[in-house]
N, C-alpha and C positions, 0 to 999 in steps of 0.2 A: 529376389534373393541376392544377397551379397556375401560371398564366403559362407554360404549356408545359413545366414542370419535372415530373419524376417524383417522386412523394411516396409515403411508406408509409402504410398504414392505421393510424391511431393511436386508442387508447382512452384513457379517463381524463378528467380535468377540469383546467381552469385558472381562476383567479380573474380578475375583470375587470382589464384592464390588462396581462395576461400572455398574451394570445391569440397573439402573434407567436412565443412560445416553442413552442407546439404546432406551428405551421407550420414553424418551423426544425427542430424535432425530426423531423418527418415527412420533410423534405428530406434531413437528415443520414442517416436510416435507409433511404432509398429503395432503395439497392443492397446493403444488408446482409442476408445470408441468415439471420442469427440474430435472436432476440428481444432486446428491450432495454426497460429501464425508466429513466425520468428523473423525479426529484423535486427540488423546490426549496422551501426555507423562506425566508421573509423576515421578519426580526424575530420569529422563533419561530412563525410561522404558515405552514402548508402552503399554498402558492399554485400549485404545479404538481405534478400527480400523473398521469404519462402512461406508456403502455407500447405496444409494438408487437410483433407476432408474428413478423415477418420473412418471408422467402420460403420458408424450409425448414419442413417439417412438424415439429411438436414430437416429440422423440425418444421420449417416453413416451405420445404420443397424447392427452394431457390439455391443455385450454386454458391458454394463458399469460396471466397477469394480474399485478396489483400485488402479490399475496401469494406468488407463486412466489419461490424463493430460489436463489441460485447461489454459486459460489466467487468470492471477491473478490480472490484473488491478493494482490499487495503492498499493496493498500488496507488489508489486515489490519495492516500495520505501524503505522498511525496508531491503530488500536484498542489495540494494545499500549502505544504511547506515552501514550495517555490514562490507562491504569492507572498507569504510572510517575509521571505528573504528579499524579494524585490522591493517591498515597502521599507525594509530595513536599509537597503542600499540608497533609497531615496531620502533617507533621513527623517521619515515620519513615524517610524516604529523602532523602539529600542527593545531588543530582546531581553535585556537585563532589567528592564523597568517592571514595576508591579503591574499586573493585569488591570488593577483598579484604576490606573492612570487613564486607560482608554475605555474601560467598562466599569464605571463606579459601583454598580450594584453587586459586582463580583466580590467586593471586600467583605461581605457578610460571612458569619460563621467561621471566623479565624483565617480568612483567605487574604487579608489585607497585604501580606508580604509575598504572596505567590507571584512569581515572575512569569513573563511571557515564555521564557526559555523552559520553565517547568511544564508548560502545556505541550510544547514541541517535543520534549524528551520523556513524556509519560511519567512525570514526577509529581503531578498535581494532586494525587489522592482522590481523583474522581473517575474511577474506571467504569462507572455505569451511571445512568441517569437517575437511579434511586439506589439506596442501600437497604431498602425495606425487603426482607425475605419474602413477604407476601406480594410484593410489587404494587402495593397500594399507592395511588397517586401518580403512577408512571404516566407521563403525557403521551399523547399520540405520536407515533414515530415520524409522521410527516408534518408535524406542527412545529416550525422552527422557534417561534416565540415561546411556546410552552416549554420546549426543551431547554433553551438557554436560560429561561427564568428559573427552571428547576435546578440547573447547575449553579446559577448565581446564589440561590438560597441554600444550597446543600453544604453540610459540614463535611470536610474531607475525611476519608476513611483512615488516612495517615497524615502526619505533618508534612505538608508540601515541601519537596526538596530533600526529605530525609530518606526516601525509598522510591522505588519505581515499580510499575506494573503496567502492562499493555492496556491502553485506553482504546479498546477496539472500535467503539462508535463515538464516545464522547469527545475524542480527539478532534474530530471534524467540526463539531459545534463549538468547542472551546476556542480553537485557533480561528475557525471561520467567523465567529462573532467578533473577535479582536480585529480581524481584517475588515469586517463590515463597519465597525466603529471608526476605524482609521481612514478607510477609503471612501466611505459613504455608499458603497454598493455591496451586494452579496458576494460571497467568495466565488460562486459560479460565474457571476457577471465579471468580476475582476479577472478571473482566470481567462475567460473568453476574450476580453478586451486587451489585456496586457501581456498575456503569455501565448495562448493559442492563436490569436489573430495575427500577430507579427510573424509567426512561424508557419502559418497555414496548417495547423494541426487539426486532425480529426479526433479531438479529445474534448469532452464536456463534463462539467459537474451540473447536471440538469440537462437532459437530452431534448433538443428542439424537436417539435413534432415532425418537421420536414425531413428529419433523419431517421424516423422510425422504420422506414422500409429497408434500412441497412442493418438493423439490429438482429443479432442471433442470440437466443436465450441459452443460458447454461443449464446443465442437468447434473445431478449428483450420481456418481458411480459407487460411492460409499457414504453412509450416513455419518454426519458429524456427531461428536459426543454431545449428549444432552446436558442440561444444567445440573441435574442430580448426579449424573455420572462424573462430572468434573468435581463436584464437591465431595462425593464419596471417595474418589481416587486419592484425594489429599487429606481425608479425614484422619489417617493415622499420624499426621504431622501435629495433631492437637488443635486443628482448626475447629472452633466452635460452630456447629451447624446453625445456631441461631444468632451468631454474631454479625456485625456489620460487614466484615470482609466476605464471609460466606454469602450473605445476602447480595452484596454487590457482584460477586462472581456469578451467582444464579441469574441475576438481572441482566448482566452483560451477555450471557449466552442466549437468554430469551430475547433480548433486544436484537441480537444479530440474526436470529431465526426470523424475527418479524421483518427486518430490513430485507433479507433475502427473498421473503415472500412478496414484499412490496415491489422489489425490483423486477418481479415477473409481470407487473402491471404497467400500463402506460402512465398512470398517475405517479407511481413510484419512480419511474425513470425520469419524469419531468421534474420531480422534486429535487432539491439540492440536499443530498445525503453525502457530505464531503469526506467522511471517513471511509466509505465503502462503495459509494454509488457513482464513482467516475465511470465514464463509458468512452471507449475508443478502440483503436487497433494497434497492432505491434509496430507498424511503420511509424506512426505518430509518436508512440511512446518512446521509441528509440531516438527519434529526432528531438524530442523534448530533452532527454538526457544528454544528447550530443551538444545541445545549445547551453547546457549547464557547464560543460567542461571546455568549450571552445566555440568558435564561430560557425554558424550554419547559414549559408547564404547571407552573410553580413550581420547576422543577429547572434549576440551572446547574452544570455539572461543574467548570469551572476559573475562577479569578479572572482579571481583566484582566491583572494583573501576571504571573501564570503563563503566560497565553496569549502575552503579549508576549515573554517569554523563550523560549517554545517556537518562535515564528516568527522570532526574530532569526537572522541568518545565523551559522552555526557552522562553515562550511567554506569560505567565500569567500576566506579568507586563506591557505588551504592548497593545495598541489599534490596531484595524484594521485601514487602511488608511481612512481618512475622505473622504466622509461622512459615510462610512460603519461602523465607530465606533459607530454610533447611534444604530446599531443592536447588539452591544455587550451585552451579557446576560449570564445566568448560563450555557447555552448549546453551547457556542461558542467553536470553535475548540481549542485544547490544543496540543502543540508540545514540545517534548524533542528534542534531536539531531537526527533527522531522523526517529523518532517514534511518533505515536499518543499516547496521554495520556487519561485516563478515563474522561468521561463527561456524562451527562445524556443520550444523544442520542447515545453514543457509550461507554457503561460502561466497556467494556473489561472484566477483571476478578476482578475488584474492585481496590481500591486505592493501589498504588504501582506497578500496572501492566503496561505493555507497549505492543504496537503492531501496527498494521496498517490494516485498512479496504480497500477494493477495490470496485470500482463502480459496483453496481448490487448485492453485498452481500458477496463477498469474505472476509475472515478474518484470520489473524494470530496474536497470542498474547501469552504472558507469564506472570506469576506471580512468581517472584523469591522466595519470602518468603515461598510459599506453594509448590514450585517445579513443578508447572503446566505449560505446554506448549500445545497450541492448534492450529490446522489448519482446516479450513473449506473452501471448494471449491464447487461452484455451477455453473450450466450451464444456469439457468434462471436468467437473469439480471432484478431484480425488483427495480424500482425507486419509493420507497414508498413515498407518499405525506406527511406522518406524520413526526414529528421531533424526534420521538422515535427510538430506535434501530430496526433493521430488525427483524420482528416477528419470522422469522425462527431461529434466534439465542437464543431467550429468554429462552425457556424451557430447552434446553440442557445446556446452560451456567449455569443456576441455579443448574442443576443436577451435573455438573462437579464440581462446587464449593462445593456442599454438600458432594460429594464423597471424595473430598480432605480435608474436615474438615474446610473449610473457613466459618466463621459465616455468616449467612444471613444478607443482608443489612437492615438497619433500615428503 
């Protein structure tokens, strides 16, 4: 107990000046049944390396610590984006070029002018692998060739570039296939060789069998909304329940459920599911973001110019596809090129920061001006009903900002 408040038992270390982050992390995890890790780099140096076991017993009976790894969900999207930006810096990928330059089959069904940047910014009009409300013809979720073929043959739900909507799973296959066409290897192989390898990261898109003993599964503490609940909730906007957008929304939720189930198996973890199937720990996630904004042991992944382009708003000027545009407000999602940008429900580290959250509470982010990079990984998937940020983040985020000297938000 601290000042009468319930706190979680926390292991790990913090550097001098960062002690309040430990206390804030303990308070934030006090009522969380799951285990969690929090790591912070400041100007390339690891200053916070913490973990807590939660109130639930470890599912495999082994102790939880900083080296255990788990599913990162959509935090994985930023890992994919890094690969695309690395190829862009090498001059072999132009984000303003049509996707069909690298993936000719993609030009079908009115997609000839769709740009690579549209894929990264969720503007491509392909939010699910099918727009059929009955799900007819949806390929197996572990079959890469079937999934990318379906996307190449699909007619966009809206004119690419004219609107945006989160591509929860298709993002990984869309951007990942471009990376495969350009580099000659899968996105998981490229990430391992060109990003994780030089930095010594415990991050994977496709988990090697030799690492299975380190894996800790997630569990849900609240049920996620069902496909029908999502469509019903927005029915009063005038969304046709039999239309292509409603079908895509249903399919997207169903596909996410299928992927979550797949990631509970060895086959699913071995498969490359780049939009949601990245696996790793907080220490490596923080180190990855630190190498985006500065040097870490002599390695910097992206130049300042590339980083600035990646974190520039690329959807603020666009609506969501009608009739979802009626939901647009101050807390609508904001995207750069492959990264989420700050908004009230996901403030990250404040204006100028970039990052990506993952379903259930995972989070990776950086603030270039302050030199901050953060990774947070948790095993309890909480689907909070509120529109605000995950309550587990709030206290330690404020403590991290304070320790780094970032002024408090007004």
